[in-house]
N, CA, C and O atoms as a Tripos MOL2 file, in Angstrom:
@<TRIPOS>MOLECULE
protein
  140   139    35     0     0
PROTEIN
NO_CHARGES

@<TRIPOS>ATOM
      1 N          10.4010    5.0300    1.6500 N.3       1 MET1
      2 CA          9.5800    5.6080    0.4500 C.3       1 MET1
      3 C           7.9570    5.9730    1.1740 C.2       1 MET1
      4 O           7.7420    5.5850    2.3220 O.2       1 MET1
      5 N           7.0390    6.6230    0.5170 N.am      2 SER2
      6 CA          6.0970    7.2920    0.4370 C.3       2 SER2
      7 C           4.9670    6.5990   -0.4120 C.2       2 SER2
      8 O           5.1100    6.0960   -1.5260 O.2       2 SER2
      9 N           4.3240    6.6410    0.0050 N.am      3 GLN3
     10 CA          2.5750    6.0880   -1.7200 C.3       3 GLN3
     11 C           3.3670    6.3520   -2.1710 C.2       3 GLN3
     12 O           4.1920    5.5760   -2.6540 O.2       3 GLN3
     13 N           3.4170    7.6120   -2.1850 N.am      4 ARG4
     14 CA          3.2720    8.3270   -4.2250 C.3       4 ARG4
     15 C           5.0540    7.5350   -4.6550 C.2       4 ARG4
     16 O           5.1310    7.1960   -5.8360 O.2       4 ARG4
     17 N           6.1370    7.3120   -3.9370 N.am      5 GLN5
     18 CA          6.7290    6.6290   -4.5460 C.3       5 GLN5
     19 C           6.7470    5.3510   -4.8230 C.2       5 GLN5
     20 O           7.1780    4.9250   -5.8940 O.2       5 GLN5
     21 N           6.3390    4.6990   -4.0050 N.am      6 ILE6
     22 CA          5.9980    3.5570   -4.5270 C.3       6 ILE6
     23 C           5.0470    3.3920   -5.8300 C.2       6 ILE6
     24 O           5.2390    2.4990   -6.6560 O.2       6 ILE6
     25 N           3.8940    4.4400   -5.9400 N.am      7 GLY7
     26 CA          2.9930    4.2450   -6.9040 C.3       7 GLY7
     27 C           4.1730    4.5450   -8.6620 C.2       7 GLY7
     28 O           4.3850    4.2890   -9.8470 O.2       7 GLY7
     29 N           4.4190    5.0370   -7.8250 N.am      8 ARG8
     30 CA          5.7810    5.8780   -9.1770 C.3       8 ARG8
     31 C           6.7000    4.1960   -9.6820 C.2       8 ARG8
     32 O           6.6790    3.7320  -10.8230 O.2       8 ARG8
     33 N           7.2890    3.6840   -8.7020 N.am      9 GLU9
     34 CA          8.1090    2.4420   -8.5160 C.3       9 GLU9
     35 C           7.0010    1.0380   -9.3620 C.2       9 GLU9
     36 O           7.2920    0.1600  -10.1750 O.2       9 GLU9
     37 N           5.8570    1.3670   -8.7600 N.am     10 LEU10
     38 CA          4.8870    0.5740   -9.6720 C.3      10 LEU10
     39 C           3.9250    0.5360  -10.5480 C.2      10 LEU10
     40 O           3.1820   -0.3860  -10.8830 O.2      10 LEU10
     41 N           4.0440    2.1610  -11.0610 N.am     11 ALA11
     42 CA          3.4590    2.7460  -12.3460 C.3      11 ALA11
     43 C           2.2490    2.1240  -11.8630 C.2      11 ALA11
     44 O           1.5840    1.1720  -12.2740 O.2      11 ALA11
     45 N           2.1250    2.9980  -10.7750 N.am     12 LEU12
     46 CA          0.6960    3.2060   -9.8900 C.3      12 LEU12
     47 C          -0.3270    3.8010   -9.0770 C.2      12 LEU12
     48 O          -0.3060    3.3660   -7.9260 O.2      12 LEU12
     49 N          -1.2580    4.6990   -9.3180 N.am     13 HIS13
     50 CA         -1.5850    5.9710   -8.9810 C.3      13 HIS13
     51 C          -1.2160    5.4280   -7.1850 C.2      13 HIS13
     52 O          -1.0550    4.2670   -6.8090 O.2      13 HIS13
     53 N          -1.1690    6.5690   -6.4190 N.am     14 SER14
     54 CA         -0.7050    6.9090   -4.8010 C.3      14 SER14
     55 C          -2.4720    6.4450   -4.4040 C.2      14 SER14
     56 O          -2.5810    6.1610   -3.2110 O.2      14 SER14
     57 N          -3.2550    6.3800   -4.8730 N.am     15 ALA15
     58 CA         -5.0040    6.2660   -4.2880 C.3      15 ALA15
     59 C          -4.7140    4.5860   -4.2430 C.2      15 ALA15
     60 O          -5.0060    3.9020   -3.2610 O.2      15 ALA15
     61 N          -4.0860    4.0410   -5.4860 N.am     16 THR16
     62 CA         -4.6010    2.5130   -5.7110 C.3      16 THR16
     63 C          -3.4810    1.8970   -4.3650 C.2      16 THR16
     64 O          -3.7450    0.8980   -3.6960 O.2      16 THR16
     65 N          -2.5860    2.5040   -4.2390 N.am     17 ILE17
     66 CA         -0.9860    1.8720   -2.8820 C.3      17 ILE17
     67 C          -1.9360    2.0240   -2.3130 C.2      17 ILE17
     68 O          -2.6550    1.0250   -2.2660 O.2      17 ILE17
     69 N          -2.5420    3.5150   -1.4720 N.am     18 SER18
     70 CA         -3.4950    3.4400    0.1020 C.3      18 SER18
     71 C          -4.7860    3.0710    0.0900 C.2      18 SER18
     72 O          -5.6660    3.4780    0.8490 O.2      18 SER18
     73 N          -4.8740    2.3610   -0.7070 N.am     19 ARG19
     74 CA         -6.5540    1.0750   -1.1990 C.3      19 ARG19
     75 C          -5.5860   -0.5220   -1.0620 C.2      19 ARG19
     76 O          -6.2710   -1.5430   -1.1310 O.2      19 ARG19
     77 N          -5.1180   -0.5760   -1.0050 N.am     20 VAL20
     78 CA         -4.3450   -1.5880   -0.9170 C.3      20 VAL20
     79 C          -3.6500   -2.0480    0.9780 C.2      20 VAL20
     80 O          -3.7930   -3.0920    1.6150 O.2      20 VAL20
     81 N          -2.9400   -0.7770    1.3450 N.am     21 LEU21
     82 CA         -2.5140   -0.5320    2.6950 C.3      21 LEU21
     83 C          -3.4810   -1.3450    3.3420 C.2      21 LEU21
     84 O          -3.5330   -2.4750    3.8270 O.2      21 LEU21
     85 N          -4.6130    0.1340    3.0920 N.am     22 ARG22
     86 CA         -5.6180   -0.0600    3.6610 C.3      22 ARG22
     87 C          -6.0860   -1.5450    4.6760 C.2      22 ARG22
     88 O          -6.1140   -1.8810    5.8590 O.2      22 ARG22
     89 N          -6.6060   -2.4500    2.4620 N.am     23 ARG23
     90 CA         -7.1200   -3.5130    2.5430 C.3      23 ARG23
     91 C          -5.9660   -4.4780    3.9480 C.2      23 ARG23
     92 O          -6.2160   -4.7630    5.1200 O.2      23 ARG23
     93 N          -5.2240   -4.6220    3.4280 N.am     24 ASN24
     94 CA         -4.0260   -5.4510    4.2310 C.3      24 ASN24
     95 C          -3.2220   -5.3400    5.3600 C.2      24 ASN24
     96 O          -2.1380   -5.8390    5.6630 O.2      24 ASN24
     97 N          -4.3810   -4.1840    6.2030 N.am     25 ALA25
     98 CA         -3.5890   -3.5000    7.4220 C.3      25 ALA25
     99 C          -5.0750   -4.4740    8.1610 C.2      25 ALA25
    100 O          -6.2400   -4.8060    7.9410 O.2      25 ALA25
    101 N          -3.4370   -4.6180    9.6010 N.am     26 THR26
    102 CA         -4.4990   -5.1560   10.7290 C.3      26 THR26
    103 C          -3.2350   -4.2560   12.1610 C.2      26 THR26
    104 O          -2.1030   -3.7730   12.1480 O.2      26 THR26
    105 N          -4.1660   -4.4380   13.0320 N.am     27 SER27
    106 CA         -3.8810   -2.9700   14.2950 C.3      27 SER27
    107 C          -2.4740   -3.0840   14.9910 C.2      27 SER27
    108 O          -2.0040   -2.3860   15.8890 O.2      27 SER27
    109 N          -1.8280   -4.3710   14.1950 N.am     28 GLY28
    110 CA         -0.5910   -4.2350   14.3240 C.3      28 GLY28
    111 C           0.2540   -3.9480   12.7730 C.2      28 GLY28
    112 O           1.2530   -4.6430   12.5850 O.2      28 GLY28
    113 N          -0.0730   -3.1170   11.8710 N.am     29 GLY29
    114 CA          0.1610   -2.6600   10.2640 C.3      29 GLY29
    115 C           0.0980   -3.3990    9.8360 C.2      29 GLY29
    116 O          -0.6620   -4.2920   10.2100 O.2      29 GLY29
    117 N           1.0510   -3.5190    8.5120 N.am     30 TYR30
    118 CA          0.6280   -4.4060    7.2240 C.3      30 TYR30
    119 C           1.3730   -5.1060    7.3090 C.2      30 TYR30
    120 O           2.5930   -5.2290    7.4250 O.2      30 TYR30
    121 N          -0.6310   -6.2910    7.1490 N.am     31 ASP31
    122 CA          0.2880   -8.3250    7.0890 C.3      31 ASP31
    123 C           0.9190   -8.4200    5.5090 C.2      31 ASP31
    124 O          -0.0240   -8.5310    4.7250 O.2      31 ASP31
    125 N           1.6170   -8.4150    5.1370 N.am     32 ILE32
    126 CA          2.0430   -9.0140    4.2350 C.3      32 ILE32
    127 C           1.7150  -10.3470    3.6870 C.2      32 ILE32
    128 O           1.4510  -10.6780    2.5320 O.2      32 ILE32
    129 N           1.8040  -11.1590    4.9710 N.am     33 GLN33
    130 CA          0.6570  -12.5890    5.0140 C.3      33 GLN33
    131 C          -0.6260  -12.6060    4.1310 C.2      33 GLN33
    132 O          -0.9280  -13.5510    3.4010 O.2      33 GLN33
    133 N          -1.3750  -11.4180    4.2800 N.am     34 GLN34
    134 CA         -3.0460  -11.8040    4.2550 C.3      34 GLN34
    135 C          -2.8910  -11.2500    3.2000 C.2      34 GLN34
    136 O          -3.8500  -11.4690    2.4600 O.2      34 GLN34
    137 N          -1.9930  -10.5060    2.6730 N.am     35 ALA35
    138 CA         -1.7950   -8.8360    1.3310 C.3      35 ALA35
    139 C          -1.5060  -10.7220    0.2900 C.2      35 ALA35
    140 O          -1.2640  -10.7300   -0.9170 O.2      35 ALA35
@<TRIPOS>BOND
     1     1     2 1
     2     2     3 1
     3     3     4 2
     4     3     5 am
     5     5     6 1
     6     6     7 1
     7     7     8 2
     8     7     9 am
     9     9    10 1
    10    10    11 1
    11    11    12 2
    12    11    13 am
    13    13    14 1
    14    14    15 1
    15    15    16 2
    16    15    17 am
    17    17    18 1
    18    18    19 1
    19    19    20 2
    20    19    21 am
    21    21    22 1
    22    22    23 1
    23    23    24 2
    24    23    25 am
    25    25    26 1
    26    26    27 1
    27    27    28 2
    28    27    29 am
    29    29    30 1
    30    30    31 1
    31    31    32 2
    32    31    33 am
    33    33    34 1
    34    34    35 1
    35    35    36 2
    36    35    37 am
    37    37    38 1
    38    38    39 1
    39    39    40 2
    40    39    41 am
    41    41    42 1
    42    42    43 1
    43    43    44 2
    44    43    45 am
    45    45    46 1
    46    46    47 1
    47    47    48 2
    48    47    49 am
    49    49    50 1
    50    50    51 1
    51    51    52 2
    52    51    53 am
    53    53    54 1
    54    54    55 1
    55    55    56 2
    56    55    57 am
    57    57    58 1
    58    58    59 1
    59    59    60 2
    60    59    61 am
    61    61    62 1
    62    62    63 1
    63    63    64 2
    64    63    65 am
    65    65    66 1
    66    66    67 1
    67    67    68 2
    68    67    69 am
    69    69    70 1
    70    70    71 1
    71    71    72 2
    72    71    73 am
    73    73    74 1
    74    74    75 1
    75    75    76 2
    76    75    77 am
    77    77    78 1
    78    78    79 1
    79    79    80 2
    80    79    81 am
    81    81    82 1
    82    82    83 1
    83    83    84 2
    84    83    85 am
    85    85    86 1
    86    86    87 1
    87    87    88 2
    88    87    89 am
    89    89    90 1
    90    90    91 1
    91    91    92 2
    92    91    93 am
    93    93    94 1
    94    94    95 1
    95    95    96 2
    96    95    97 am
    97    97    98 1
    98    98    99 1
    99    99   100 2
   100    99   101 am
   101   101   102 1
   102   102   103 1
   103   103   104 2
   104   103   105 am
   105   105   106 1
   106   106   107 1
   107   107   108 2
   108   107   109 am
   109   109   110 1
   110   110   111 1
   111   111   112 2
   112   111   113 am
   113   113   114 1
   114   114   115 1
   115   115   116 2
   116   115   117 am
   117   117   118 1
   118   118   119 1
   119   119   120 2
   120   119   121 am
   121   121   122 1
   122   122   123 1
   123   123   124 2
   124   123   125 am
   125   125   126 1
   126   126   127 1
   127   127   128 2
   128   127   129 am
   129   129   130 1
   130   130   131 1
   131   131   132 2
   132   131   133 am
   133   133   134 1
   134   134   135 1
   135   135   136 2
   136   135   137 am
   137   137   138 1
   138   138   139 1
   139   139   140 2
@<TRIPOS>SUBSTRUCTURE
     1 MET1         2 RESIDUE 1 A MET
     2 SER2         6 RESIDUE 1 A SER
     3 GLN3        10 RESIDUE 1 A GLN
     4 ARG4        14 RESIDUE 1 A ARG
     5 GLN5        18 RESIDUE 1 A GLN
     6 ILE6        22 RESIDUE 1 A ILE
     7 GLY7        26 RESIDUE 1 A GLY
     8 ARG8        30 RESIDUE 1 A ARG
     9 GLU9        34 RESIDUE 1 A GLU
    10 LEU10       38 RESIDUE 1 A LEU
    11 ALA11       42 RESIDUE 1 A ALA
    12 LEU12       46 RESIDUE 1 A LEU
    13 HIS13       50 RESIDUE 1 A HIS
    14 SER14       54 RESIDUE 1 A SER
    15 ALA15       58 RESIDUE 1 A ALA
    16 THR16       62 RESIDUE 1 A THR
    17 ILE17       66 RESIDUE 1 A ILE
    18 SER18       70 RESIDUE 1 A SER
    19 ARG19       74 RESIDUE 1 A ARG
    20 VAL20       78 RESIDUE 1 A VAL
    21 LEU21       82 RESIDUE 1 A LEU
    22 ARG22       86 RESIDUE 1 A ARG
    23 ARG23       90 RESIDUE 1 A ARG
    24 ASN24       94 RESIDUE 1 A ASN
    25 ALA25       98 RESIDUE 1 A ALA
    26 THR26      102 RESIDUE 1 A THR
    27 SER27      106 RESIDUE 1 A SER
    28 GLY28      110 RESIDUE 1 A GLY
    29 GLY29      114 RESIDUE 1 A GLY
    30 TYR30      118 RESIDUE 1 A TYR
    31 ASP31      122 RESIDUE 1 A ASP
    32 ILE32      126 RESIDUE 1 A ILE
    33 GLN33      130 RESIDUE 1 A GLN
    34 GLN34      134 RESIDUE 1 A GLN
    35 ALA35      138 RESIDUE 1 A ALA
């Protein structure tokens, strides 16, 4: 699922999704516990 698709599903802009993913990323990828 792309960031654009996630944004559409959540009614958020894709840039917002990108910021959230960057903010909660670790060296191993996205960390749901950190989010």
